[in-house]
N, C-alpha and C positions, 0 to 999 in steps of 0.2 A: 502495498500498499504506501500512497503518498503521500504526505501533511507539510502543509503549507503554514508558518505559523507568521500570523502580520501585527507587530508590535511596533507602540512610538521607540523612536531608537535612546531610547536611557537606560542606565544597568538596570534599574530598578525594575522593569518594562521586562529588559531582555534576558536578563541575568536567569528566575523561573522558566522562561521559553529553553532555554539553551539544556538547561538539566533534565527537561524532559525529552526533546529532542536526543539525546546523547541515549536515553532509553533506547527509544525508540528506535534507534541505531542498530542498537543492541540486538531487537529484537529483528533486525533484518528488511526495517522501513528507510526507505526512502525521505530526505528531510528536506526542504529550503527557509528560508525566510526573505519575509518582504519587511522594510525598516528601511528606514535614511541613512543618511552617509556616517551619522557618526555613534553607529553601532557596526556599520561594515564590519570594523578589523576584527576586533571578540569573535563577530556569526564565522568569519572565514577565516581565522586563526583556529580555531574549534572544526573546521571541515565540512562547512556546511556551507551553499550557495548562497548566495543575498543579492534579492534582483531590489532596486532602488522602488524608491517613491519616485515618481514624476509628476501628474498635476499635482498628488497630493505637494511636493515640492513647491510648487509655482504657488501655491493655494496658500504655503505655508510665507514664503517669500513676500508673499501680498500684506499677509498679518505684520510682520514684521518690519516692512518696507524697504524691503530689499531688491537692489538690483537688479542682485544673482541669481536667478529663479533655476537654477539647477540645484541638483541633490548637493549639498557640502557640509560638512559637519556646525562651520556659524553659524546656521540656519537656527538650530535647536537649542543652543545657547539661550541665541535673543528673543527664544519663542518662550523658555521657563524665563527668561530676565522681565518680559511681556508682562505674564501672568502672576510675578512674584508679588503680592502681597502685605510681606511683614515688615516693610517699612513704614509702611502707610499708617500715619496717625489717627488719621478720621474713620471710622468703621464704615462710613457711607463711599471714601474712597476702597475702601480694601473690601465691601461689597461689589465693586465694580468691577473688580479686577477680577473677583472670583466669578458672575456672574459672566465676564466678557472669557473666560477658561471654560466656560456651559458655550456659550450662544458663540462663539469667533472659533476657537481649538476645538473642540470637541462635537458639538454640532454642527458649526461653518465649514468643515473641510468632507462632511460623510458622503458628500459628490465624490467628489476629488477622490475619496480613499475607494469610493465604487467603482468608477473610468480607472483606475489602477488597476483594481482585483479583477472584476471581470477580463479585460484584457491578458494578465496573467493567470487565471484560471482557464482561456481560451486555449494560453500558450503551452502552458508547462500541466493540464488537468493533474491538478492535484485530490485523492480521492477524499478529503479529510481539512479544511479549513480551521485552523485551532489560531483563536485570536485574544491580543489584550483582550481586556476590555472596556479598556477605554479609549479603543481604538473603533469606532462604533458604526461601520459600516457594514462589517457582516450580520452582527443582531439586526440593528434596523432596515436593510435593505435585502443584502445575497441569503437569507435562509429563508425569502420567499419567491426571491428571484431566479436564485440560479437553485439547479437540483444538486447538492451537495451537501452535507451535512454542516453545521457550523457548530463549534465548540467554542467555550468562551474558557479563557485560563485566566484566572485572577492573580493578580500581585499581593494585595491590597490584604490587610492581617486576616481581615472579614471579612465575609462574606456580606456584598451590598445591596441583594434580596432583600426587600425591608419586607417588615413582620415585627409581630411582636413581641418579640424573644432580643431584638438589639432596637439602638434609636436610627433613628438619620443619620447615615454615614457622613459624614467630612467634620460633623461638627465635635466631637471629642470628647459626648454628652457621655454618664454614669449608664452600664449596665440597668434596666430597666427590672427592678426587683424588688421595689418597696414600691407602694404607693403612690409616693411624691416621684420616684425615678419613674414611674412611666407614666402619671402624669405628663412628665418635663419633654417625657419621648413623644407622648400623641400632639401636644401642644406644635412639639418643636416641626415635628410631620406634618401638621397641615400646615403651617409659615411655609416651610419647602418645598410643601409643594403647591399653593400661590404663587410664591418668585420665582421657582424655574419652569412656568407655564410660556413663557416664551422660548423655551429650549425648544420643550413640546411641539408649539407652532414653529420653530426651523425645524425641527424633524420632519412632522408632517408635509411640510413643502419640498422635501425634498422626495420623501417618500411617493406624492399624486405625480412627482416627473418620472415616477417608475413605473406608474398604473397602481400603485397600493393601494390601500384604505386609507382613511387618518385614522390614529389611532388615540385614545384618554390614556395608555399608559407611560408613566417614569418610563428611560429607560432600562430603568433597573428593574423595573418589573418585566420588559421583552426580553432580559438576558434568562429572567424565571421560566425562560416558554425552550429555552433552548435544546436543545436531544443533552447535549451534558457542559455541565457547569464545573469548571475545579478552581480548587481554594487552596493556594498555598499557605497553608495554615494547618489547623487542629483543631476538632471543636473545645477541648481543655482551652488553647488559649481564644479561641471566640464564642464566648457565654454561653457552651453547652447547649446550642439552638435546638429547638425542635422541631420548630415552627419552620422549616423550609423544602421545599419540594423534593422530589426526590431527585430530581436529574441531578442536586445537587453532593458532591465528594472531596471532602479534603484529602489534599495529598502532601500533607508537608509543606519541607523549611524551601524545599526545592532548588537549593542552593546552586551556587556555581562561582565558584573563584575561578580567572582566571590564570594561568599559570605563572608564578612566578619566576622560573627560571634557575639562576646560581641566588646561593644563601644571600641575602640582602641583608647592606652593611650593620644594618640597627638591631640585628639578632646579637650581634661581638657586644654588643653595649651594655646588653642586659644581665644584670647581677642573679644569680640562680638563689633563691630566697628571700624575694626582695618583693611585696605585689606590684602587677601590675597594672597601669590605667590605664588603656583606650580612651585617643577624644578625636571624636571626629564632626565633621557635620556635612558630610556626604558628597555624592556627586556632581550632586547640583546645585549647590548653594552658590547667591550670587552678591549678595549683601555683602552688611557688613560682618566681619566673624563676632557676634558677638559670643559665641561657647567656646571659640579657642581662647579668646582672650579671657571672659573669664576666666578660664585651665589654666592657661599659662601661670595667672597671677596669682590664681587660689590654692591651687596646685604646687607651686611650689614653695621646696622646704620641706614637705611632707617624706615622711618618713617611705617613699612608694618612688617607682619609675613612672615614667607617664611616655607613653606614643603617640603624638598626636597629625595628624594628616588635615591638611588644606584641599588636596581634592585634586586634581589631575590638572583642572579648572583651573585653579586660580597659583600662581608662584609663591612660596612663600614668601620669598622678603619683602613683599608688596604688600602684603596684609596689617605690618604695623599692630605683629604680637607684645609688642612692650619689652621687657629682657625676658629672656628666657632660662631662666634655672637651669642648673647645671643638671638636673633631676629629668630634664626634659630631652626629646629627641624630637622634631621637625620633618615629614618625610610628605611631599606632597603623596605620596600613594603606597601604601601596604599589602601585601596580602591576608586579608581576613582568614584563611584558611591557615596559615604562620604563625601568625599573629593570637587570636582567639585562644586556643589551647592554653595559652600564659598568662592570660588575663586571669584579674581580681575582680576588677568591673569595666564596664564600657560605658564613656558619658557622651550623650549623641543630641543631634533635634530630633531624630526620629521613624528615619528614612526608613522604606522596610526594610530594602535589603540590608541595614546593619543591626536590626533587631531580630530581626530574623537569622542571621547568625550567631548574634548573642547569646543566642536564647535556646538555639542548636546545639552552640559548643558550653551550655549550662551557666551561662555569665549570666547574674544581676547588671539593671541599671541604671541609671538617673538618664533621663529621657527632659528635653527640654525642647516642647513640639515649637513650631513657628503656624506651619501652612498644611496643602494638599491632603498623601496622607497620616503625614506626624501626630495627630493631634492623634486620632484612630489608635495608630500603637503605645501610642503614652498610656491611654486610657487602659488599653488591654494590660499593656507592663502592672499596670496599678492595680488593678484586675485581679491578676493572678499570683497579684504578691509577690514577682520577679523585681522591684524594682520602684521604683520613685518618680515622680511627676516634678518642673517646674518649670511656672512660667517663664516666657522671657523677659517680662519685665522686671523677673523675680531675681534674675539669674547673673547676679553680682559674683566679686570674686569670694564672698565671703560664702553665704547661701551653699554656691557650686560646694567648695570644699567641707561644709558643711553636711552635704547629703552623702556627698562621695564616703567621708568617713564615716556616715550611720550605714550606709548601704555596704560596706567594709566591715565593719564589726560589728552587724546582722547577720549570723548565719541563717537567719530562715530565710531572707532572698534570696541565698544561692543555694537554698535547697528546692525554694518553687522555681529558680530559675531551670535546675536540673529536673524536676518533674516537668515542664514544658520540654525538654529537651528530647525525651525519653517521649513524649507525646506526637515528637514530631518524627522519631524513630521511626517508628511504627510507619511508616510508608515509604522509606526510604532514598534515595538522592531521582524524583524523579520516575521509579519504578512503579511505585502503583497509580500515579496518574499516565504511564505509558499503558498498561497492564487494561485500565477500565477505556482509552482511546483503541486499541487490539477488538474491544467488544463495538465499536462504531461501524454500523451498518457500513459499504463505503462500494457496494458491487456495483454493477453498470447503471442498476437502478437507480443508480444517487448520484451518477456525475449530472454535469451540467445541460441544461437541455442545448441542443446543436450541435453534442458532440455525444449524442446514444451511439 
């Protein structure tokens, strides 16, 4: 069978797909990717064909006002910056950026995605289309217009299909298990449905173009109607939900760590017997290094070793982190597979890849969430007892130091992190997802119209 993965070219979106793709390849299947140029090196280094964004690259260039409409990595860094809202002081302006993310980047690129994927399906003839949950054309258009099974692979911490077992995603609200939290979740759901009406209108405009009827369902309600919905998580990490459709299956961490090559230089600087604290703002951060600066000052002088990464998109020397203590190593990037087994605590802004990797290694966290998936990751870490959540507005050197010391000195946090690690381990590294994908019917009756 042939599997085509489609994903936005960000590591948090692409790496779980690569984990599952490798497991599928071991089972004898062909796999290819449709993604942007920013992800091409990691996809091709893993040995998979990578089809570029074409119409989607042109549409992305329009959004970020780029004169270069080809598929190139800088497009996606600009896209990230356009929808980063953490620096906005005004709640109204923050909401405008979030609304723009959904109306412009997600719903507003459906037509371009469908154009690319329709051509690619006819050219490469995949049997199954596996899509990133945030690339919307496969769910909103292709599963109804092409005779090809569409499977969603979500990198998100929890299943985003709405139901009484979880609050509306994206807000980082607590689990609805008391009368008060259930009331908050219901009110938030009502408000969010009203606020996202323009997104549904934009989606329906594209559906009409493809001869499809309008739908009153939200996008994530439509996601619940796919043949198979895989979530890179576990029930223990996702509020033990019992309100999900039968199509939903958890798949574990689905981690992918690009080969680090030779032994990295920083490993020789770590001393045995001294706790290691890893500090990261992920691979998409483009604003001020709030977490890194607080950690550089707050963790200086502690009897720990600090490994801090800035992300390859930022030069460590340009970030003005202040005086860097002798107990701190600053790198653009490290292999988490090499580092996390040595760590005692991870400090992060809460990106899905870093949080899942830490929990998979049984390492507790201090999470300072800023936007996007980070709020949900932070809340789930707190709910499962594997760490602390610290608001960005309270992230000072003193508060971060106190949070790290509390997690470091309280064994319950590490114990709960190891419990979640055990829940992830049940699924292997993409193996359970690959097994489930093997069950998706993909014979000639399910090929796209025009290629029977």
